[in-house]
C-alpha positions in Angstrom: -5.5 4.7 -30.8 -5.9 4.6 -27.0 -9.0 6.9 -27.3 -10.5 4.6 -29.9 -10.0 1.6 -27.7 -11.6 3.3 -24.7 -14.6 4.4 -26.8 -15.0 0.9 -28.4 -14.8 -0.9 -25.1 -17.4 1.5 -23.6 -19.8 0.7 -26.4 -19.3 -3.0 -26.0 -20.0 -2.7 -22.3 -23.2 -0.8 -22.8 -25.5 -3.9 -22.7 -24.0 -5.0 -19.4 -23.3 -1.6 -17.9 -23.5 -1.2 -14.2 -24.6 1.3 -11.5 -21.9 1.7 -8.9 -22.7 2.5 -5.3 -23.8 6.0 -4.5 -21.2 8.1 -2.8 -21.1 9.6 0.6 -23.3 12.7 0.4 -24.9 15.2 2.7 -28.5 16.3 3.3 -28.6 20.0 4.3 -30.7 20.7 7.4 -33.5 23.2 7.0 -32.2 25.4 9.7 -28.7 25.5 8.3 -27.4 23.2 11.0 -24.9 20.4 10.4 -25.4 18.2 7.3 -26.4 14.6 7.8 -24.0 12.2 6.2 -25.4 9.5 3.9 -23.3 6.5 3.0 -23.7 3.2 1.1 -21.3 1.1 3.0 -23.9 -1.6 3.2 -24.9 -1.1 -0.5 -28.0 0.7 0.8 -28.3 4.5 1.3 -28.3 5.1 5.0 -27.5 7.8 7.5 -24.0 7.2 8.8 -25.4 7.2 12.4 -27.6 4.2 11.4 -24.9 2.0 9.9 -23.9 -0.8 12.4 -20.3 -1.0 11.2 -17.2 1.1 11.7 -17.0 3.4 8.7 -15.5 6.8 8.1 -17.1 9.0 5.4 -15.0 11.7 3.9 -16.7 14.2 1.6 -15.0 15.7 -1.5 -15.2 19.1 0.3 -13.4 17.8 3.3 -10.7 16.2 1.2 -10.3 19.4 -0.8 -9.9 21.6 2.3 -7.2 19.3 3.6 -5.4 19.6 0.3 -5.9 16.0 -0.8 -5.3 14.9 -4.4 -4.8 11.2 -3.7 -5.7 8.8 -0.9 -2.6 9.6 1.2 -4.4 12.8 2.4 -7.0 10.6 4.1 -4.4 10.1 6.8 -5.2 13.5 8.1 -9.0 12.7 8.3 -9.2 9.0 9.2 -7.1 8.1 12.3 -7.4 4.3 11.8 -5.9 4.6 8.3 -2.3 5.0 7.2 -1.3 5.2 3.5 2.4 5.3 2.6 4.8 4.4 -0.2 8.5 3.5 -0.5 10.5 2.3 -3.6 7.7 2.9 -6.1 4.8 5.4 -6.2 2.7 2.7 -7.8 3.3 0.2 -5.1 1.9 2.1 -2.1 0.3 0.4 0.9 -2.7 1.2 3.0 -3.2 0.0 6.6 -6.3 0.0 8.7 -6.1 -0.6 12.4 -2.4 -1.2 12.0 -2.8 -4.0 9.5 -1.8 -3.8 5.9 0.4 -5.0 3.1 3.8 -3.7 1.9 3.1 -3.1 -1.8 6.5 -3.8 -3.4 5.9 -7.5 -4.2 3.5 -7.6 -7.3 2.3 -11.1 -6.4 0.9 -9.9 -3.1 -2.7 -8.5 -2.9 -3.5 -5.8 -0.5 -5.1 -6.5 2.9 -7.0 -3.2 2.3 -8.9 -3.3 -1.0 -9.5 -0.2 -3.1 -12.6 0.3 -5.2 -13.0 3.3 -7.5 -16.6 3.8 -8.8 -17.4 0.2 -7.7 -14.5 -1.3 -9.6 -11.8 -3.3 -7.7 -8.3 -2.1 -8.3 -5.7 -4.8 -8.1 -3.2 -3.0 -5.9 -3.6 -0.1 -3.4 -0.8 1.9 -5.1 -3.2 2.7 -8.0 -4.9 5.2 -5.7 -1.6 7.0 -5.1 -2.2 9.3 -8.0 -4.2 12.4 -8.6 -7.8 11.1 -8.7 -9.5 14.3 -10.0 -12.9 15.5 -8.9 -14.5 13.2 -6.4 -17.9 12.9 -4.6 -16.7 11.1 -1.6 -14.6 8.3 0.0 -15.7 5.7 2.5 -13.2 3.9 4.7 -14.7 0.6 6.0 -12.7 -0.9 8.9 -12.4 -4.6 9.5 -12.9 -7.6 7.2 -15.1 -7.1 4.1 -16.6 -9.7 1.8 -20.4 -9.8 1.8 -21.1 -6.5 0.2 -18.4 -5.8 -2.4 -17.2 -7.9 -5.3 -13.8 -8.5 -4.0 -13.0 -9.6 -0.4 -10.5 -7.9 1.9 -9.1 -9.1 5.2 -8.3 -5.7 6.9 -10.6 -3.1 5.4 -11.7 -1.3 2.3 -11.5 2.1 0.6 -14.5 3.0 -1.6 -13.9 6.0 -3.8 -16.6 7.6 -5.9 -15.7 10.1 -8.6 -17.9 13.1 -9.5 -20.9 12.1 -11.7 -22.5 13.7 -14.7 -25.3 16.2 -14.1 -28.4 17.1 -16.2 -27.7 20.8 -15.7 -25.0 22.3 -17.9 -22.0 23.5 -15.9 -18.3 23.4 -15.4 -15.5 24.1 -13.0 -11.9 24.8 -13.1 -9.0 25.4 -10.7 -5.3 26.4 -11.0 -2.8 26.0 -8.2 0.8 27.1 -7.9 3.1 26.4 -5.0 6.7 26.0 -3.9 8.9 23.4 -5.6 7.5 25.0 -8.8 4.3 23.1 -8.3 1.6 23.6 -10.9 -1.8 21.8 -11.0 -4.7 22.6 -13.3 -8.1 20.9 -13.2 -11.1 21.3 -15.6 -14.5 19.8 -15.6 -17.5 20.1 -17.9 -20.9 18.4 -17.5 -24.4 18.8 -18.9 -27.3 17.2 -20.8 -27.0 15.8 -24.3 -30.5 14.5 -24.7 -32.8 16.4 -22.3 -33.3 14.4 -19.2 -32.3 11.1 -20.9 -28.5 11.5 -21.2 -25.8 13.5 -19.7 -22.0 13.7 -20.0 -19.0 14.7 -17.9 -15.4 15.2 -18.8 -12.7 15.8 -16.2 -9.0 16.5 -17.0 -6.0 17.5 -14.9 -2.3 18.0 -15.1 -0.1 18.0 -12.0 3.6 18.9 -12.2 6.1 19.7 -9.4 9.9 19.7 -8.9 11.4 17.1 -6.6 12.4 17.7 -3.0 15.2 15.2 -2.8 18.6 16.5 -4.1 21.2 14.3 -5.8 24.4 15.8 -4.5 26.4 14.4 -7.3 24.5 15.8 -10.3 22.4 18.4 -8.5 19.1 17.1 -10.0 15.9 16.7 -8.0 14.1 13.5 -7.3 10.6 12.6 -6.1 8.9 15.0 -8.5 5.4 15.0 -9.9 4.4 14.8 -13.6 0.9 13.4 -13.9 -2.0 13.6 -16.3 -5.6 12.3 -16.1 -8.6 12.4 -18.4 -11.9 10.8 -17.5 -15.1 10.8 -19.7 -18.5 9.7 -18.5 -21.9 9.1 -20.1 -25.0 8.8 -17.9 -28.1 7.4 -19.5 -31.6 7.3 -18.0 -33.9 5.9 -20.7 -36.7 5.3 -18.1 -37.3 6.1 -14.5 -36.4 2.5 -13.6 -33.2 2.3 -15.5 -29.9 4.2 -15.3 -26.6 3.5 -17.0 -23.2 5.1 -16.3 -20.3 4.5 -18.6 -16.8 5.6 -17.6 -13.5 5.7 -19.5 -10.3 7.0 -18.0 -6.6 7.3 -18.8 -4.0 8.1 -16.2 -0.2 8.5 -16.7 2.8 9.3 -14.6 6.3 10.1 -15.8 8.4 10.8 -12.8 11.8 10.2 -11.1 10.9 8.5 -7.9 11.8 7.2 -5.3 15.2 8.1 -4.0 16.3 7.3 -0.4 18.2 9.3 2.2 20.8 7.9 4.6 19.5 7.5 8.2 21.7 8.9 11.0 23.6 8.0 13.0 26.2 6.0 11.0 27.9 3.8 13.6 29.4 0.4 14.5 28.0 -1.3 17.5 29.7 -3.8 19.9 29.7 -4.8 23.6 32.1 -3.9 26.2 33.3 -6.2 29.1 30.2 -5.3 31.1 27.9 -6.2 28.2 26.9 -2.6 27.4 26.4 -1.6 23.8 29.1 0.8 22.7 29.3 2.9 19.5 32.2 3.6 17.2 32.7 5.0 13.7 31.0 2.9 11.0 33.6 0.9 9.2 31.4 0.2 6.2 30.8 3.9 5.7 34.5 4.5 5.9 35.2 1.8 3.4 32.6 3.0 0.9 33.8 6.6 1.2 37.3 5.5 0.6 36.2 3.9 -2.6 34.3 7.0 -3.8 30.9 6.5 -2.2 28.9 9.3 -0.5 26.9 9.3 2.7 24.9 12.5 3.3 24.0 12.7 7.0 22.9 15.6 9.2 25.1 17.0 11.9 22.3 18.7 13.9 20.7 15.6 15.4 18.1 15.2 12.7 17.5 11.7 11.3 18.2 12.5 7.6 18.7 15.2 5.0 16.7 15.6 1.8 19.7 14.5 -0.1 20.9 11.4 -1.8 23.7 10.3 -4.2 23.2 8.6 -7.5 25.6 6.6 -9.7 26.2 8.7 -12.9 24.1 7.3 -15.6 21.6 5.6 -13.2 18.1 6.9 -12.7 14.9 6.4 -10.8 12.6 7.0 -13.8 9.1 5.6 -13.5 6.6 5.5 -16.3 3.1 4.4 -15.4 0.1 4.0 -17.7 -3.3 3.1 -16.1 -6.5 3.0 -18.2 -9.8 1.3 -18.2 -13.5 1.3 -19.0 -16.5 0.4 -16.8 -20.2 0.1 -17.3 -22.7 0.6 -14.4 -26.3 -0.4 -14.6 -29.0 0.1 -12.0 -32.4 -1.4 -12.9 -35.5 -1.4 -10.8 -36.7 -4.9 -11.3 -39.7 -6.3 -9.5 -39.6 -5.3 -5.8 -35.8 -4.9 -5.9 -32.9 -3.4 -7.7 -30.5 -5.2 -10.0 -27.0 -3.8 -10.2 -24.3 -4.9 -12.6 -20.7 -3.6 -12.7 -18.5 -4.6 -15.7 -15.0 -3.4 -16.1 -11.7 -3.9 -17.9 -8.5 -2.3 -16.7 -4.9 -2.3 -17.7 -2.0 -1.1 -15.6 1.7 -0.9 -16.7 4.7 0.4 -14.7 8.2 0.6 -16.0 10.9 1.5 -13.4 14.6 2.1 -13.0 16.5 2.3 -9.8 20.0 2.9 -8.4 19.4 -0.1 -6.2 22.2 0.5 -3.8 21.0 4.1 -3.2 24.6 5.4 -3.5 26.9 6.9 -6.1 29.1 3.9 -5.4 27.9 1.3 -8.0 26.9 -1.9 -6.4 23.5 -2.8 -7.7 21.3 -1.3 -10.5 18.3 -1.8 -12.7 17.0 0.2 -15.6 14.1 -1.9 -16.9 11.8 -3.4 -14.4 8.3 -3.9 -15.8 4.9 -4.8 -14.3 1.7 -5.2 -16.2 -1.8 -6.0 -14.9 -4.8 -6.8 -17.2 -8.0 -7.3 -15.3 -11.6 -8.1 -16.3 -14.3 -8.1 -13.6 -18.0 -8.6 -13.5 -20.2 -8.1 -10.5 -24.0 -8.7 -10.2 -26.2 -7.8 -7.2 -29.9 -7.9 -6.5 -31.2 -6.0 -3.5 -34.8 -6.1 -2.4 -37.2 -6.4 0.5 -39.7 -9.1 1.6 -41.9 -10.1 4.5 -43.5 -6.7 4.7 -40.1 -5.1 4.7 -39.0 -7.1 7.7 -36.2 -8.6 5.4 -33.9 -6.4 3.4 -31.9 -8.9 1.3 -28.9 -8.7 -1.1 -27.5 -11.5 -3.2 -24.6 -11.2 -5.5 -22.0 -12.9 -7.7 -18.5 -11.8 -8.7 -16.0 -12.9 -11.4 -12.6 -11.6 -12.1 -9.8 -12.7 -14.5 -6.4 -11.1 -14.2 -3.1 -11.6 -15.9 0.0 -10.3 -14.3 3.5 -10.2 -15.9 6.7 -8.9 -14.4 10.3 -8.9 -15.5 13.5 -7.3 -14.2 17.2 -6.7 -15.0 18.9 -6.4 -11.6 22.6 -6.6 -12.0 25.9 -6.1 -10.1 27.4 -2.6 -10.7 30.9 -1.7 -11.8 32.2 -1.3 -8.2 30.9 -4.6 -6.8 34.0 -6.7 -7.0 36.4 -4.1 -5.7 34.1 -3.4 -2.8 33.9 -7.0 -1.6 37.6 -7.6 -2.4 38.4 -4.7 -0.1 36.3 -6.3 2.7 37.9 -9.7 2.3 41.5 -8.3 2.0 42.2 -8.6 5.7 40.9 -12.2 5.8 42.9 -13.6 2.9 45.8 -11.1 2.6 44.9 -10.7 -1.1 43.5 -7.6 -2.8 41.6 -10.0 -5.2 39.9 -12.6 -3.0 37.1 -13.2 -5.6 39.8 -13.9 -8.2 41.5 -16.4 -5.8 38.3 -18.3 -5.6 37.8 -18.3 -9.3 41.3 -19.7 -9.8 40.8 -22.3 -7.0 37.7 -23.7 -8.6 39.0 -23.4 -12.1 36.4 -20.9 -13.3 37.1 -18.5 -16.1 34.4 -16.0 -17.0 33.2 -15.7 -20.6 35.3 -13.5 -22.9 34.7 -9.8 -22.1 32.8 -10.5 -18.9 33.9 -9.8 -15.3 33.5 -12.4 -12.5 30.5 -10.5 -11.2 30.4 -6.9 -12.4 27.6 -6.4 -15.0 26.1 -9.9 -14.4 22.8 -10.8 -12.7 19.2 -11.1 -13.8 18.9 -9.9 -17.4 16.0 -9.1 -19.6 14.3 -12.1 -21.2 13.3 -13.7 -18.0 9.9 -13.1 -16.5 7.1 -14.2 -14.2 3.6 -14.5 -15.4 0.6 -15.2 -13.2 -3.0 -15.7 -14.2 -5.6 -15.5 -11.5 -9.3 -16.5 -11.8 -11.7 -15.6 -9.0 -15.4 -16.2 -8.6 -17.6 -15.7 -5.6 -21.2 -15.8 -4.4 -22.3 -13.6 -1.5 -25.3 -12.5 0.4 -26.0 -9.8 3.0 -29.3 -9.6 4.8 -30.9 -7.3 7.4 -33.7 -8.8 9.4 -35.9 -6.5 11.5 -36.6 -8.4 14.6 -38.2 -5.4 16.1 -38.9 -2.8 13.4 -36.7 0.3 13.8 -35.3 -1.1 17.0 -33.6 -4.5 16.9 -31.9 -5.6 13.7 -30.0 -8.8 12.9 -27.6 -8.7 9.9 -26.2 -11.9 8.5 -23.8 -12.3 5.5 -22.1 -15.2 3.9 -19.6 -15.5 1.0 -18.1 -18.3 -0.9 -14.8 -17.5 -2.8 -12.9 -19.7 -5.2 -9.4 -18.5 -6.3 -7.2 -20.2 -8.8 -3.7 -18.9 -9.7 -1.4 -20.3 -12.3 2.3 -19.5 -12.6 4.6 -19.4 -15.6 8.2 -18.3 -15.5 11.5 -18.2 -17.3 14.8 -17.7 -15.6 17.6 -15.8 -17.3 20.8 -15.0 -15.4 24.4 -14.6 -16.6 25.9 -14.7 -13.1 27.8 -17.9 -13.8 30.4 -17.4 -11.1 27.7 -18.0 -8.4 26.8 -21.4 -9.9 30.4 -22.4 -10.2 31.0 -21.6 -6.6 28.0 -23.6 -5.5 28.8 -26.7 -7.6 32.6 -26.8 -7.1 34.0 -29.5 -4.9 35.6 -28.7 -1.6 39.1 -27.2 -1.7 40.8 -30.1 0.2 44.6 -29.8 0.3 46.6 -27.7 -2.1 47.4 -24.0 -1.9 43.7 -22.9 -1.7 42.5 -25.2 1.1 42.7 -22.4 3.6 39.9 -20.6 1.7 37.4 -23.3 2.6 36.3 -21.5 5.8 35.5 -18.4 3.9 33.8 -20.1 1.0 30.2 -20.0 2.4 30.6 -16.2 2.8 32.0 -15.6 -0.6 29.3 -17.8 -2.2 26.6 -15.9 -0.5 28.1 -12.6 -1.8 28.4 -13.9 -5.3 24.8 -15.2 -5.1 23.1 -12.1 -3.7 21.4 -11.9 -7.0 20.1 -15.5 -7.3 21.2 -17.2 -10.5 18.6 -19.9 -10.3 19.3 -22.8 -12.6 16.9 -24.3 -15.0 14.6 -22.9 -17.7 11.8 -21.9 -15.4 8.3 -23.2 -14.8 5.5 -24.0 -17.2 1.9 -24.0 -16.1 1.1 -27.5 -14.9 4.6 -28.2 -13.4 4.5 -29.2 -9.7 3.6 -26.3 -7.5 2.6 -23.9 -10.3 -1.2 -24.1 -9.7 -3.0 -23.0 -6.5 -6.7 -23.6 -5.9 -8.4 -22.1 -2.8 -12.0 -22.2 -1.6 -13.1 -20.3 1.4 -16.3 -19.4 3.3 -16.4 -16.1 5.0 -19.2 -14.1 6.5 -20.5 -11.7 9.1 -23.2 -11.4 11.8 -24.3 -8.1 13.4 -26.8 -7.5 16.1 -27.8 -3.8 16.5 -30.3 -2.0 18.8 -31.6 1.6 18.8 -32.2 2.6 22.3 -33.5 5.9 21.1 -33.7 7.5 17.7 -30.3 9.1 18.5 -28.4 6.1 20.0 -27.4 2.9 18.2 -25.5 0.1 19.8 -24.2 -3.0 17.9 -21.9 -6.0 18.2 -20.5 -8.0 15.3 -18.4 -11.0 14.2 -16.7 -11.2 10.8 -14.5 -13.7 9.2 -12.2 -12.4 6.4 -9.9 -13.9 3.9 -7.1 -12.8 1.5 -5.8 -15.2 -1.2 -2.5 -16.9 -1.2 -0.2 -16.7 -4.1 3.4 -16.7 -5.5 6.5 -14.7 -4.8 7.2 -13.4 -8.2 10.9 -13.3 -7.8 13.6 -16.0 -8.0 15.3 -15.0 -4.7 13.0 -17.3 -2.7 14.0 -20.4 -4.8 16.4 -23.1 -3.8 19.0 -22.4 -6.4 20.2 -26.0 -6.9 16.8 -27.6 -7.0 14.2 -24.9 -7.8 10.6 -25.7 -7.2 7.5 -23.6 -7.6 6.4 -24.7 -4.2 9.2 -22.5 -2.8 7.5 -19.5 -4.2 4.1 -20.1 -2.7 2.6 -18.4 0.3 -0.7 -19.4 1.9 -4.0 -17.5 2.3 -4.4 -15.0 5.1 -7.5 -15.4 7.4 -8.9 -13.2 10.1 -11.6 -13.5 12.8 -12.8 -10.1 13.9 -15.1 -9.0 16.8 -16.4 -5.5 17.2 -18.6 -3.6 19.6 -19.7 -0.1 18.8 -22.1 2.7 19.6 -23.2 5.8 17.6 -24.7 8.9 19.1 -26.3 11.6 16.9 -27.5 14.7 18.7 -27.3 16.8 15.6 -25.0 19.4 17.1 -22.8 16.7 18.5 -22.0 13.3 16.9 -20.0 10.5 18.5 -19.0 7.1 17.1 -17.1 4.6 19.3 -15.9 1.1 18.2 -13.9 -1.5 20.1 -12.3 -4.2 18.1 -10.4 -7.5 18.4 -9.0 -9.2 15.3 -7.0 -12.4 15.1 -5.0 -13.1 11.9 -3.9 -16.6 10.9 -1.0 -17.1 8.4 -0.6 -13.3 8.2 1.2 -12.5 5.0 4.4 -10.5 5.8 6.2 -8.9 2.9 9.8 -8.2 4.0 12.9 -6.8 2.3 15.8 -9.3 2.1 18.3 -6.6 1.1 17.8 -7.0 -2.6 14.2 -8.0 -3.1 10.9 -8.4 -1.3 9.6 -11.8 -0.2 6.3 -12.9 1.4 6.3 -15.3 4.3 3.3 -16.5 6.4 3.4 -15.8 10.2 1.9 -18.3 12.6 1.8 -18.3 16.4 2.8 -21.4 18.3 1.0 -22.8 21.3 4.1 -24.0 23.1 7.0 -22.0 24.5 9.9 -22.1 22.0 12.4 -21.2 24.6 13.6 -18.1 22.8 14.5 -20.1 19.6 12.4 -17.8 17.5 14.4 -14.9 18.8 17.9 -16.1 18.0 19.8 -15.9 14.7 20.2 -19.6 14.1 18.5 -20.9 10.9 16.1 -23.8 11.4 16.1 -23.5 15.1 12.6 -22.4 15.9 10.2 -24.9 14.4 6.9 -25.3 16.2 5.8 -28.7 17.4 2.7 -27.4 19.1 -0.6 -26.3 17.8 -1.0 -23.4 15.4 -2.3 -20.1 16.8 -3.0 -16.6 15.3 0.3 -15.0 14.5 -1.0 -11.4 14.7 -3.7 -9.8 16.9 -5.0 -6.3 16.5 -7.1 -4.8 19.3 -8.1 -1.4 20.3 -10.7 1.4 20.4 -11.7 4.1 17.8 -13.4 7.3 18.6 -14.8 9.8 16.1 -16.6 13.0 17.1 -18.1 16.0 15.4 -19.2 19.2 17.2 -21.2 22.0 15.5 -21.7 24.7 18.1 -23.0 27.5 15.8 -23.8 27.9 12.2 -20.7 28.0 9.9 -18.4 26.6 12.6 -17.5 22.9 12.9 -15.0 20.7 14.7 -14.1 17.1 14.0 -11.8 14.8 16.0 -10.7 11.2 16.0 -8.7 9.0 18.3 -7.5 5.5 17.6 -5.7 3.1 19.9 -4.6 0.0 18.1 -2.3 -2.6 19.6 -1.4 -4.6 16.6 1.1 -7.2 17.9 2.7 -10.4 16.8 2.3 -13.5 19.1 5.0 -14.2 21.6 6.0 -17.5 20.1 6.3 -17.4 16.3 6.9 -19.7 13.4 6.3 -19.8 9.7 3.8 -21.7 7.6 3.0 -25.2 9.0 5.3 -24.5 11.9 8.6 -24.2 10.1 11.2 -21.9 11.4 11.1 -18.2 10.4 14.1 -16.7 8.7 16.7 -15.6 11.3 16.4 -12.0 10.1 12.9 -12.0 11.6 14.1 -12.6 15.2 12.8 -9.3 16.4 9.1 -10.0 15.5 7.9 -12.1 18.5 5.8 -10.1 20.9 6.3 -6.7 19.1 4.1 -4.4 17.2 3.7 -4.8 13.5 5.7 -2.3 11.4 4.0 1.0 10.5 1.4 0.4 13.1 1.0 3.3 15.5 -0.5 2.5 18.8 -2.0 6.0 19.2 -3.2 8.4 16.5 -5.2 11.6 17.1 -6.7 13.7 14.3 -8.7 16.9 14.4 -9.9 19.7 12.1 -11.7 23.0 12.5 -13.6 24.7 9.8 -15.1 28.2 9.7 -17.0 29.4 6.7 -18.5 32.8 7.6 -20.5 35.0 5.2 -18.7 38.3 4.4 -21.2 41.0 3.5 -24.0 40.1 1.1 -22.0 38.5 -1.7 -18.8 37.0 -0.3 -17.9 34.1 2.0 -14.7 33.0 3.7 -12.9 29.9 4.7 -10.5 29.3 7.6 -9.5 25.6 8.0 -6.8 23.7 9.9 -6.3 20.0 10.5 -3.7 17.8 12.3 -2.6 14.2 12.7 -0.5 13.2 15.7 1.1 9.7 15.6 2.9 7.9 18.4 6.2 6.2 17.7 6.2 3.5 15.0 8.8 1.1 13.6 8.9 1.7 9.8 10.8 -1.5 8.9 9.1 -4.8 8.3 11.9 -6.7 10.2 11.5 -4.3 13.2 15.1 -3.2 13.5 15.4 -0.8 16.5 17.2 1.7 14.1 14.1 2.1 12.0 11.8 3.5 14.7 10.2 6.8 13.9 9.6 9.0 16.9 6.2 10.6 17.6 5.3 13.4 15.2 2.5 15.7 14.3 1.5 17.0 10.8 -0.6 20.2 10.4 -2.3 21.5 7.2 -4.1 24.8 6.9 -6.1 26.8 4.3 -7.8 30.2 4.1 -10.0 31.5 1.3 -12.5 34.0 0.1 -15.3 33.3 -2.4 -17.7 35.2 -4.6 -21.5 34.9 -4.6 -22.5 31.2 -4.9 -18.8 30.4 -5.0 -18.6 31.3 -8.7 -15.0 32.2 -8.0 -12.6 31.7 -5.1 -9.0 32.2 -4.1 -7.3 30.1 -1.4 -3.9 30.2 0.3 -2.8 26.8 1.7 0.0 24.9 3.4 0.7 21.2 3.8 2.9 20.1 6.7 3.2 23.7 7.6 5.6 23.2 10.5 8.0 21.3 8.1 8.0 18.1 10.3 10.7 15.7 9.3 9.5 12.1 9.4 10.1 8.9 7.5 7.5 6.7 5.7 9.6 3.5 5.4 13.1 2.6 6.5 15.2 -0.3 5.2 18.7 -1.8 5.3 21.0 -0.1 3.0 21.5 -2.9 0.4 24.9 -4.7 0.9 26.3 -1.9 3.1 26.8 -3.5 6.5 25.2 -6.1 8.6 23.8 -6.6 12.1 21.3 -4.7 14.3 21.3 -3.0 17.7 19.1 -5.7 19.3 21.3 -8.5 18.0 24.3 -6.9 19.7 22.4 -5.9 22.8 21.1 -9.4 23.3 24.5 -11.0 22.7 23.4 -12.7 19.5 26.0 -10.9 17.5 29.4 -9.5 18.5 29.1 -6.4 16.4 26.9 -4.5 13.8 27.9 -2.2 11.0 24.6 -1.9 9.0 23.8 1.4 7.4 20.1 2.3 6.9 18.1 4.3 4.4 14.7 6.0 4.5 12.1 7.0 1.9 11.4 10.5 3.2 7.9 12.0 3.4 7.2 15.4 1.8 8.5 18.6 3.5 6.4 21.7 3.9 4.6 22.8 0.7 2.5 25.9 0.3 0.8 27.8 -2.5 -2.3 29.5 -3.9 -5.4 28.1 -5.7 -7.8 29.9 -7.9 -11.3 28.4 -8.5 -14.2 29.1 -10.7 -17.4 27.4 -11.7 -20.4 28.1 -13.9 
């Protein structure tokens, strides 16, 4: 049935099919010197050295040598880019120049847009899968909006898959490695109607055991089980017309993503002199006494590749992603008309042991997310005024429906865990029961006070988004081949409509909230503890009311924004380009698709809204191309207004806007007092990213090449911070003011060396190595000191030997060959402790007992690959 739908949709798209951008490619020099890179970052085929924007072009060959099968491997080759994932492989995040979006909230679009074959993908995590054979990837840095259908505030990844050819041929590869890794890829292409039509079929299967061990059951997590098939048809009925139709289906059935416990486990307090002192972690002791497990190293490492899972719980994830697109390129008049039409559907079903411990506090087994997206892009590119004007005009339309539901509930150990914590305060082993008696609450027959209650299936959030835009991008030759002025403008209108239904059976929470004060009587002494017990019982929000219908107050957002760019570039010599630019970018606002952000007693859809993110960016760069030596340098300064921060509240992810304040808040934005840091001054950018990027290539002799990159990015919050419209930020964000954004490295250095010598008359070889060195980063969105990742270096290597014309080859490879232990993202261990080092150190809290988890990166992997082609 799925195959039939793909074929039918492809046929229906044929009249409006579209030609996507041409990929990054190379032109071989006659003398066998270094290849010249051609990119289409400006929707025009140009040498990379002639493009007056910061762009990294990664060929399929370079990605293959580095061992890349998804966009995460770009980290090794593009120093300004960082791609990572945490709780779900389909919710990954990409960051450029330190700016990006945590992907776990489905209502939040990415600051870094991803396009595959010219089609916008709704979330970055779609690229965190095996993409199959590629032709190239371009990484555009800074705001984008006047060249591509969809706008982006921080940057853009443009991925082009391998296209059909009019010569019959095929390729195949088989890889086997440690962790029982097995990957097989096959491709077939050729003509089906002379030089008028060609086809291509790519298929792959990727399976690997997990590297994270559940010490309770012995099973492995974070495995791979992926399948992709992609079929293409390329039609060229005339010399002026080409049509490319693509249908693809991608699936993942994996158990991901478990978490490891971060060391050390400790309590923190202050001595009489104000020094922070450590002691054994009381929460860890309590959890262990009740049957919980904390696997921590004893050799000074930060974590072990171990976790503990509640029996019967899982991290199963099932993802289905498919779509069809049509691409048309028609030489019409003195220009070219391009149309891109696409329909995509993405579904993800996930389970999670949400307390990341065998001790059963929180769990879910049926979280669902579904995206259905239709998009249409039209562009016309031509020249005028004796080629002094190269113009592009375009329009874009997209309609997307997003639906998400969940069943997060309290586990079987929840009540006894919290009763044990309250026992010393009330003298009772059943404090929650005392409160139930005090307020006259009796749970329904067969139901506990809290265990087994929470958000249950039947509730949902549904968002419909409609986006249309008009854009233009024009290059004016003020002095032909010397002085060029580029101006671009975009108008975007975005409408989002929210519908929801709340369904919770956590009735104890509502009873506690609504019960009168316990004045007098035997339970009056409980009043002082009541706010704490209420917050515990309401960790999973039991929002009252039926939900929201489209049209209710706050359920519709309409936004209209103008963005654009201006670039002035000058070629001092044919080898040297200098440019300066200004760009204004925009990312749409939206809704938190989770009830945790709601006021439980008077829920309003306005509570779920977050505002659009805007950026003003300045860049100055130079590009030098001396054939044997290439150097690109860019300095940038970017100011973000209402930056959309996605942060973990201990149970769910919430989006909040970050603003700077023009007046000194006197440290009120750095304390832990709710509502204390409202801004009465003028609004300022809440986040500034500034720095320098350097990329160089050196080709001293034939067959030998070196590439290097260095990025310095100071991506920092303003010193005085507030939320949207000057309201106070949540107290948990007290560490943000003046500090660097999470997962933003100040220094990144990358490098690679490649040697491809001939061996005799019929053989050739390969020796390849690359590295990425990162300075220290904080991997938690709330910037807890405990979540800092120390500087680390990753190294990959590959050696191979090939037959004549590379008709066969064998390669030995290693990823992370020095087995560097580093974390992608760290988070508070849900419900297992409280407080942070800085809160204690600054005297804002008397003590801290919080435990922390990390989503570990892959350890060393190695193996062998066999290749063939015909």
